[in-house]
N, C-alpha and C positions, 0 to 999 in steps of 0.2 A: 504494500500500500504506500503510495507516495503522498507528499504534502501538496495538496491541490490549491490551497488558498495562501497567498503571500501574507495576508493579514494574520493568519493563524501563526505562521512561523515568526512573525515579528512580535506578537504578543505572548508567545509561549517560548520558554527557554529551549525546548526540544521538540522535535516532531517524532512522535512515538510510532515508529514504523515496524517494530518487531515486538513479539510477545513471547515470553518464556515462563515456564513453571519451575520455580526454584524451591527446593526442599532444604531447609536449614538443619544443621545437626541437632540443635536444641531450640527451645522456645526463645524468641528474640525479644528484647525489650524495645520500647519505642525509640529510645536513644540509639540503640544499636542498629535498628532498621533505618533510621534517618542517616546515620553515618554510612551505612552500606549503600543507600540510595545516592548519596552525594559522591561517594568514592567512584561508583561505576556509572553515574549519570543515568539512573533508571528511576522509574516511578513504580512503587510497590503497592499492591493491593491484596489484602487477605482473601484467600480463596473461599473459605466457608465462615459462617458465624462463629463468634467466640463462645457461645453457649455450649455446654456439654451435651452429649447424646448422639453425636454424629461419628464420623470416621476419625479416630485419634491420629491416624497416619497423615491426615490433612491439616492438623493443627499447626504444623510448621511449614506449610506450603503457601507461597505467595505468587501472584501473577506479576511479572516484571515487564513493564513497557519500556522499550529500549530504542535508542536511535541507531545502534550499530547491529551487526549480525555476528558473523563467525568469530572475529577477533575478540569482541566483547564477551561472547559466550565462553571462549577459551580462558579468558582472564577470570571470569566469575567461577568457572569450574575449578580453578586452582586455589580459590579462597578457602582457608581451613574451616570457615563457618558454614560452608555449603556442602550438603550431603549429595545432592544431585541437581542437575539442571537439564531440562528437555524443552524442545520447541513446543509451544502451544499450537499443535497441529491444526491447520485448516483442513477440514474433511469435506469431501464432495459427496453430497447425499444423492442417492439414486432411488427413485421409486418406480416400481413395476406395475403396469396396469394393462390388461388385455381386453380387447373389444369383443367380448362374448355376450351372448344373449341368455336370458334365464329360461330354462325349460322345466326344471323341477326345483322346489324350494329346499328346505333344509335336509337334504339326503344324508348329510354327515351325522345327523342325530338319529334318524330312523330310515334305513335304506330298504325299500320294498321291491327292488329289482326292476323297476320300470326303466324304459329307455331314457337315456340322458341327453345332454346337449349334443347336437349333430348325430343323434341316434347312437351315441356311444353306449357300450354295455354297462350295466350296473349290477352289482352282485348283492343278492338278498342278504341282509344281516351284516354287511360290511359297513359298520358305522360305530359311533362312540357308545351306543347302548344307553340312551337317555332314559328309556322306559325301565330298563333294568336298574339304573341308578335310583329312580324314583321308588322302586320296590325296596332297594337296599336301605335307603335313608328312613324308611318307615320303621325299621327295626334297629336303627343306629342313632345315637346321639351325635349331632353334627354342629360344630361351632362355626360362627361367622369368621371369615378371613378377609384380609385386605390384599389386593393385588395392585402393585404399582405398574402403570403402563408408561414407559418412557417412549414418547412418540411425538406426533404433531398436535397433541392436545385432544380434546373431546368436545362434542356438541352437548353441553350440559343442560340444554333446554329440550333435548329429545325426550319424548314421553316414555320411551322404552328404556332409557338409560338413567334419567334423572333420579328415580328412587333407589338406584343401585350404585350411586356414587358415594365416595367416602367424605361426605360433608362433615366439617368440624364445627359444631354449633357454637362453641365458645369463641371462635374466630369470625363467625358470620355476623351480619348486622341484625337488627331487631326483626327483620322480615325473613331471616334465614338465607339471605343473599350474600354474594361477595361484597364486602364493604368498600366504600370509596375513600381512599387515602386515610386509613385508620392510623392511630398513633400508639396503641397499646398492643403489646405482644402477650396475649392472655395465656398462652400455653408455654411461654418461655423457651421456644425452640429456635429463636433467632430470625423467624420469618413473620413479620407483623401482618396480621390479617389474612393468613393462609387458610381461608375458609374451605377451599377446594383445590388442594395441590398447589403447584407453582409453575410459572412460566419463565424458565431460564433462557428462553430464546427471545425475550422481550428486547425491543430495540433501545429502550431507555429504562434502566432500572429505577429511575426516580419517579416514574409514573405508575398509575394503577394497573398498567398492562401486566406487570409481574404477577398480579393476583388473579389473572384471567387466562387460564390455560385453554382458551377457545380454539377449536379446530377450524381452520379456514380452508383446508384442502381435502380432508376426508379419511386419510390413512389411519389416524389415531382413533377416529370414531368407529371405523369398520372393525379394527382390531378389538376395541373395547366391547363392542356389541357381541362379539363371539365369546367373550369371557362371561358377561354378566347380564346383558340386556334381556328383558322379558316384557311382553306386552299383552294386555287383556284384549284390547280391540284388534291389534294386529295379529295376535296369535303367535308372535315371534317367541322362540325359546332359546335358552342357552344351557350349556352343561354346568356352568358355575352357579348352582342352585343356592349356594351359601356365600357368595362373594360380593365384595364392594370394590369399585374401581377407584384408585387414587391416580388422577391424571397428572403427569409430570411432563411438561412440554419442553422438548430439546431441539425441535425443528420448527422453522417458520417459513411459510410459503413466500414471504417477502424477499427471500434470497434466491428465488427461482432463476435458473439459467435456461438458455434455449434448449428445448426438448430434442432428444435424439431418438432414432428408431433402431431397435435391435434386430437380430436375425429372425426373431419370431414375430416381427411386426408389432412389438410392444412399444408403448409410448413411455419413454423414460424421462422423468423430470428430475434434473439435478438440483441439489440444494447444498448449502454450505453450513457446517457447524464446526465446533471446536472441542478439543478434548476436555477443556476446563468445564464446559457445560455438562458433560457426562459425569465428571467427578462430582460436581455440585448436586446433580440429580441423584446419584447413588448415595451421597451423604444425606440428602433430604429423605430418601426412602428409608434409610436406616433410622434417622431421627423420628420418622413417622411410624416405626415399628411394623412395617409391612411384613407379610408372610411370603409373598412371591413377587419377583420382578420380571416383567415381560419386555423383551427387547426384540422387536420384529425388524431387525436391521443388522447390518454387519459392515465391517470395514476391511480394507485390503490387508493381507498379512505382511505387506511391505512396511506397514506402520506398526510399531510396537511402543506403546506407552507403558513404562513400568508402573507409573502411578495408577493408571486405569486397571492394570492387571492386579496390583495390590489391593485396590479398592474393591474389586469384584471378589477376590479371594477372601478379603476380610468380611464382606457381607455374607458369603456362604459359610465360612468356617467359624467365625466369631459370633455371628448373629443368627445363624441357622436359617438364612433366607434362601429360598429356592429361586435360582435365576435360570430363565428359559430364553433361548435365542433361536432365530431363524437360520437355516443352513444355507440359503441362497438358491437362485434360480438359473444357474449357468450350465446345468447338465454335466457337471464334472465333480471330481473329488473335492469335497468341501474343505477349503483351507482358510475361510474368512474368520476374522475375530468378531465377537468374542466366542464364537462357536467352538473353536479349537482350544480354548482355555480349559484346563481341568476343572471339574466340579460344575461346569455350565452344562445344562441339558440342551443339546443341539437337536433341532427338529427339522426333518425333511418333509416332503409333501407326497401324499398318495391321491389316487383318483377313486371314482365310485365303483370301479370294477375290482378293487382289492389289489391294485398294483401301484408301483412307484410312479408318480407323475413324470411325464416325459421331460419336464423342465427342471425337476428338482436336482439339487446337488446330492451327493451320496458319499460313501466311504466310511471308514472307521471313526471319523470325527463326529458322525451323525449317531445320536443315541436312540432316536425314535423317529417314526413317521406319523403323520396325522393328516386327515383330509385337507387338501389345499387347492382342489380344482373346482371351479365354478361354485364359489362359496358365497352365500347370501348373508348380509349383515346390515347393521344400521349405517346410515349415511347422514351427514349434516343436513339439517332442514334448509339451510341457506344455499345448498348446492343442488344442481340438477342430477337426477338419477339417469345416467346415460345408457345403462344396460337393462334396466328393469322397467323403468317408467312408473315406479311406485315412489311417491314422495317419501323421503326419509329412509330409503333402503336401496342397496345396490349390490352388484355381484362382481367379485374379483377372484383372481387365482394367484397363488404364490405361497411360498413358505412363510410369508408374513401372516397368512391366514392360518397356517398349521400351528405355529408357535403358540398363539393365544388359546387354542383348544387344549393343548397340553398344559399350559399355565392354569387353565380352569380346572382340569382334572387334578393337577397337583394341589390346587386350593381345596378341592373336595376331599382329597386324601388327608391333607393337613387338618381339615375341619373334623374329620372322623378320628384322626390320631394327632391331637394338638402337640404332643411332645415328640413327634417323629422328627429325626434329623434327616439330612440330605440322603444318606445311604438308605435309610428306611423308606423314604418317599420313592427313591429310584427303584428299590426292590419291589414295591407295590406297582409302580408304573410298568416295570419290565415284566412282571407277572401278568399284568393286563394286556401286554403286547407280546404275543408269542414269537419265538424265533421263526423266521421264514426265509426259505431259499429264494423266493421271488423278490425279496428285498435285498438281494446280494449278500445273503448271510447275516443280515442285521435284524434287530428287533423290528417287528412290524408296527401296526397301529394299535395303541392301547384302547381297550373297549371294556365297558362294565359288563358285557356279556360273559367275560372271563372272571367274574368276581370270585367264583368258587376256588380259583387258583391263586388268590391274593397272598396266601401265606407260604408259598413254596420258597425253599432256600436253594441258592445256587452260587456258582463261582463264574466270574466273567473276566476276560482279558481286557486291557485298556491300551489304546494306541495313541491317545491325544498327546501331542508333543513328541511322539516317537517318529522322527522324520528321517534320521540318518543312521547308518551303521558305520562307525568310525574304526579304522584299523591302523596298525603301525607294524612295520617289518613283516608285512604279509599276513599278520594275525589280527583277528578282531573278536570281540565278545559283545553280544547284545543282550540287554536285560529287558524282559517282558513283564510289565506289571499285571498283577491279578488281584481282585478284590472279592471277598466273601459277602454277598448280599444275603445275609442269613441272620436268624435269631439264635442260632446255636452252632455247634460244630458241623462242618459240611465237607464232603469229599468229592474228588473228581479225578479221572484219569486224563492226563495232559500229553499231547504230542505236539512238539514245535518243529517246524521245517522251514529252512531258509534256502532259497534257490536264486540263481542269477548267472548271467554269462561270464561274469568276472570272478566267480568264486567256485570252490568245490561245494556241491550241495551238501547240506548238513541237516541232521535231525536229532531230536532228543525226546525220549519218552520218560514219564515219571508219574507217580501218584502224589497228589496234592491234597493236604488236609489243613483247613483253616478254621480258626475260631470265628465267632460272630463279628462281622464287620472288619475282620483282619485283612490287611493288605500285605502283599509280598512281591518280590521280583524274581523271576526265574531266568537263569543265563542260558545262552546258546552260543557256542564258539563257531567261528568260521575261518577259512583260509582263502586269501586272494591269490588267484592264479594268473590273471591277466589284467593289469592296471589300465590298459588301453581299450578293454572291452566296454560294452554298454554298462553303465553303473546303476541301472535299475535293479532292485532286489525285490523278490516276492516272499512275504512272510505268511505262513499258514499255521494256524493254531486250531487243533482239533480237541474238543472236550467231550468226554463221555461221562454224563451225570444224569441221575434220575432215569436211567435206562434209555437215555436219548443222546444221540450224537449231534453235536453242533460244530460247524466249521466256520472260522473267521479268517478273512484275507486282509492283508495290508501291504502297501507298497512303500519301499524305502529307497533312499539314495545312498550309494556307497561313497564314503569320503575318507580321505587319508589325513592322518594327523601329521601336519607338516612342521609344527612348531617345535617338535622334539626330534626332528630329522636333521642330523648334522650336515647332510649333503645339500640342504636347501639354502639358496642364496636369497635373502629377502631384499626386494627392491620395490620402491614406490611405483605404482602402476596407475596411469591415467584412466579414469573411467569415462566411457563415452556411450553412445547409443547402441553399440554393438558388443562391447566386451565387458563382462564383469571382471572382478579382481582375479588376476592370474599370477602365478609364481614361476620362476625359472629354476631348474636344477641343472647345473653345468650348462650345456647347450640345448637342453630339452625343455620345451615349454610344457608345463603340466596342464592337464585338462582343467577347464573352469569348474570350480566346486560350487555346488548350490546347497543351501539349507543345511549347513553342516552342524550347527549347534542349535539346541533348543533356546529360543530367545527369552524364555521365561525363567531360565536358570542363570546363575552367575557364569560368566564366560570361563570355560576351561582353556586348556592349551590347544584347542582345535582351531583349524583355519575356518573362517567364515567369510562370506563375501558381503559387500555393502550394496544393498539394492538401491536403485534410483527410480525416479518417476519421470516418464517421458513428458508429462504435461506440466511439470513444475509444481503440481499440487497433488493432494491425495484424495482418494474417493472413499466415501462411506455409502453403503447401499441399503435402500429399503428393499425388503424381499416380500 
């Protein structure tokens, strides 16, 4: 961003053209912060409120507005008071919408097998089992839960949504509405007048816009309706029979860029956001004591914010919040964040015929699938319904629609089992979603039709973050994580196989026995025969448990540990549009190495390459 007005540059000591997120080693006094700002000519602003109850890891984080870029960042990084500094990334938001017409209404709740859109097949009973759920809750005590929807806001005037939003009476005005410019923070959470969530995408934080998470484009309203909307007159239903929606707005249509058309003739609308908005939104969700967070979007795996990763891990591990994210609509192995983060439930899309939707991402980063093709839900009353013609409702497809259905199911399970932790909720969800070869060996669609299997115990392998097999001196060892989703001790027979053109095929068999919720890692050794061969590896894990065989596949990259190789000459290499980082050994140029280390762990002595972006900015995707 450049200084466009000369008047501004004359009246202001600096033109704040860069933003960084700075994490200090300790809590800083006002005097120390002022000295720091003067020393580096930056303007500091605290990221989150000072009131307790949010993310403690953000208490020492400030946004720094700067006039310089790389040189200044390097200087700040070397300051002993600074723990970390990272660019406040500009993220390009992409929303997917397909121009499909409505043929059948909510097939995903009750599928009767009728012909579907374009006469596509529909499988009887392949749905979420709403009627079965209604029967279950007649004999179960179920507690209300709150699901935070991080999205474009919500139409809080929609009659099917308004009764099921998490209104905070003590922060509303005397009419139960969002107050106008209040001065009292009645609940002491640092957000004055947060009657219904918060708008972190507001153009001016000093106006009442921050208290109005109103959806002006539709994505957030469509997602929210799938979780909790119910209508007497409309007859609309949702799986979240016990849920309230807390809208947290992190995207705004005011930043729309020229639409583009994808290979599937989808209309893609790009928008911009920043990583600090997501950090504030997660902090706000924690302060609001939500049970589930729904994120129907993702961003490129070329962008890694350690602060965002830490925030999400803190939410799941320390506050027992279930976080659900969309897998993406690119018909490929899902590698988007936050889906690939551990402990995040990543959701792909299925169709009405009991198959994986043709647009859905897949792979071992995907935990579950859920209906995502031709999905009817609520739509802002101020917007036209382009596909249905019914005011207040519209039809969309995507993993954006799949994720909230799983969020709603997780909310139901938390309501029935309020003390359940993440592993227990995943155990119940996985039991509702049977293993299926038609979903490439992944868990299929969770359905309350399978309620009688809810208490089964089992062991599962995990491949999130497992992207490379690193070797040195022709030898390598790979560790495969396993977790017991069980209430007691559980057993399984395990067979691990690793194959590829560059290695000797290797396999290992063993009996595995784990205690309730215990996690372990099993090793498999391999030997590299040809360093110049294709470095794709295939990992196959076969489990025999409960008299059932299950097979899981995962692809890896073979990568050499060069930092401990005495023969390697380290030279700076210029990055351009064609070549990632390469190294030379004597007169031989080594093959470019990709994805060598897990970016979520501290860097070890393995070589990694520095990704770049062709467009000079980063994308974040609505799914």
